ZADODREN-702931 format. One record per residue (C-alpha): residue in one letter; residue number from 1; y, z, x. Coordinates in steps of 0.1 Angstrom, whole numbers, plus 2048, in hexadecimal, padded with zeros to 3 digits. Layout:
BEGIN
   rest    nr    py    pz    px
      A   NUM     Y     Z     X
...
This chain:
BEGIN
   rest    nr    py    pz    px
      M     1   800   800   800
      Q     2   823   7F8   80D
      E     3   83A   815   814
      Y     4   854   81D   7F9
      D     5   872   834   7FC
      L     6   86C   849   7DD
      E     7   88B   85D   7E1
      S     8   8A1   83E   7E3
      M     9   88F   830   7C5
      S    10   894   851   7B3
      R    11   8BA   850   7B9
      K    12   8BB   82C   7AD
      L    13   8A7   834   78E
      S    14   8BE   852   786
      K    15   8DA   839   77F
      Y    16   8C6   827   764
      I    17   8B7   844   74F
      D    18   8C6   861   73D
      Q    19   8C3   885   749
      N    20   8A7   88F   731
      R    21   893   870   73C
      W    22   89B   879   761
      Y    23   88B   89B   75D
      H    24   86D   88D   74B
      T    25   869   873   766
      Q    26   869   88D   782
      G    27   84F   8A0   76E
      V    28   839   882   76B
      R    29   83E   879   78F
      F    30   832   89A   79C
      M    31   817   89F   781
      S    32   809   87D   78B
      A    33   808   888   7AF
      A    34   7F7   8A9   7A6
      L    35   7DD   897   791
      A    36   7D7   87D   7AE
      M    37   7D0   89A   7C5
      A    38   7B9   8AB   7AC
      H    39   7A5   88B   7A6
      G    40   7A5   87B   7C9
      A    41   7BC   85E   7BE
      D    42   7D7   84D   7D4
      L    43   7F3   867   7D5
      K    44   80E   84E   7DE
      K    45   805   835   7C3
      A    46   804   851   7A9
      E    47   826   85F   7B3
      L    48   835   83C   7B4
      A    49   827   832   791
      G    50   832   854   783
      L    51   855   850   791
      L    52   859   82D   782
      H    53   845   830   762
      D    54   864   833   74B
      C    55   87C   81E   760
      A    56   882   808   741
      K    57   883   824   727
      C    58   8A9   824   724
      I    59   8AD   7FF   720
      S    60   8B6   7F5   6FC
      D    61   89B   7E8   6E6
      S    62   8AC   7C6   6E2
      K    63   8AF   7C3   708
      K    64   88A   7CC   70D
      I    65   881   7AF   6F5
      K    66   898   797   707
      I    67   889   7A1   729
      C    68   866   79B   71B
      D    69   86F   77A   70B
      K    70   881   76D   72A
      N    71   865   777   742
      G    72   847   76D   72E
      I    73   83C   791   727
      A    74   826   78F   707
      I    75   832   7A4   6EA
      T    76   81A   7AE   6CE
      D    77   825   7B1   6AA
      V    78   823   7D7   6AD
      E    79   83A   7D6   6CB
      R    80   852   7BF   6BB
      N    81   854   7D7   69D
      N    82   855   7F5   6B4
      P    83   868   7E8   6D3
      F    84   86A   80B   6E3
      L    85   845   805   6EC
      L    86   851   7E8   703
      H    87   85F   800   71D
      A    88   83D   802   72E
      K    89   839   7DC   732
      V    90   85D   7D7   73B
      G    91   85A   7F5   753
      A    92   83E   7E4   766
      Y    93   854   7C5   768
      I    94   872   7D8   774
      A    95   85E   7EC   78D
      R    96   853   7CB   79C
      V    97   874   7B9   79B
      K    98   88E   7D5   7A0
      Y    99   87A   7EE   7B5
      G   100   864   7D6   7C9
      V   101   842   7E5   7BE
      T   102   827   7CC   7C6
      E   103   807   7E0   7C0
      P   104   7F6   7D3   7A0
      D   105   7E5   7F5   799
      V   106   807   807   79A
      L   107   816   7ED   783
      D   108   7F9   7F1   76B
      A   109   7FC   817   76B
      I   110   821   812   760
      R   111   817   7F7   747
      Y   112   7FD   80C   735
      H   113   80C   82F   738
      T   114   816   830   713
      T   115   7FA   81F   700
      G   116   7DD   823   718
      R   117   7C1   809   718
      P   118   79B   808   719
      G   119   78C   80F   73B
      M   120   7AC   81B   74C
      T   121   7AA   81F   772
      P   122   7AE   842   780
      L   123   7D2   83A   789
      E   124   7DA   82D   766
      Q   125   7CA   84C   757
      I   126   7DE   863   76E
      V   127   800   855   764
      F   128   7F5   853   73F
      I   129   7EB   877   740
      A   130   809   883   755
      D   131   821   873   73C
      Y   132   811   887   720
      I   133   80D   8A9   732
      E   134   82B   8AC   749
      P   135   83B   8CF   747
      R   136   858   8C5   730
      R   137   841   8B8   715
      N   138   83A   8CF   6F9
      K   139   834   8BA   6D9
      S   140   80E   8BD   6D7
      R   141   7FE   8DD   6CC
      H   142   7DF   8D2   6E1
      L   143   7F2   8D1   701
      P   144   7E3   8F1   711
      E   145   7C0   8E3   70D
      I   146   7CA   8C0   718
      R   147   7DD   8CD   737
      K   148   7BE   8E0   742
      M   149   7A7   8C2   73C
      A   150   7BF   8AC   751
      F   151   7B4   8BD   771
      R   152   78F   8BD   767
      D   153   786   89B   759
      L   154   79D   87C   755
      N   155   787   86B   73C
      E   156   784   889   725
      C   157   7AA   88F   728
      C   158   7B1   86B   71E
      Y   159   79B   870   700
      L   160   7AD   890   6F5
      I   161   7CF   880   6FA
      L   162   7C7   860   6E7
      K   163   7B7   874   6CB
      D   164   7D7   889   6C9
      M   165   7ED   86A   6CA
      L   166   7DA   859   6AE
      L   167   7DB   878   698
      Y   168   800   87A   69D
      L   169   806   854   697
      N   170   7F0   853   679
      S   171   803   871   66A
      K   172   823   85C   66E
      S   173   812   83E   65E
      G   174   822   826   677
      Q   175   813   809   689
      I   176   7FB   811   6A6
      D   177   7F8   7FC   6C5
      S   178   7D6   7EB   6C8
      N   179   7D3   7F7   6EC
      T   180   7D5   81B   6E0
      Q   181   7BB   816   6C6
      D   182   7A4   803   6DE
      A   183   7AA   81E   6F9
      Y   184   7A0   839   6E0
      A   185   781   827   6D6
      F   186   777   823   6FA
      Y   187   77D   847   704
      E   188   76E   854   6E4
      E   189   74E   842   6EE
      V   190   74F   851   711
      H   191   754   873   701
      D   192   737   86E   6E9
      E   193   71F   861   704
      R   194   725   881   718
      R   195   71C   897   6FA
      D   196   6FB   885   6F4
């Protein structure tokens, strides 16, 4: 992996996101690093992906759509109706173009940190989990259990998070991204196989 100046990137990023997002980003950055250490994943890649995971979060929805349309980034019907979901795809694009990230696995970890996907790599799982459990998060009543599991078993933790997400999204009766549904089905199967 090429060397990145994370502190310089961090200063640059701070100009493009609001203060709450900044604190969240630092939480995800260091939680990603901690999870990488716990699970033997690449520490530098985890910290880099954690740092840049929300680099497009504060871009307006209309601008996210324009960036996707201009750069051939596919938009699903669910994303077009809920353009806030595009920040992950646009974030992967911005990480590559604006911050010079070239590692496909880091870009994929950014791209799938919100929805997840079936068969995530350990790096993708780490950033997906870190985004959900970082210390400033407090919206899920299952967080204590999920936080403990994060350091024990990435697959089981992804299952618990996706289950939690779908319960929440179904209660809101909104549209659900197919990646999230497919990811839940995948990790539910992994969960069920272990119980047999």
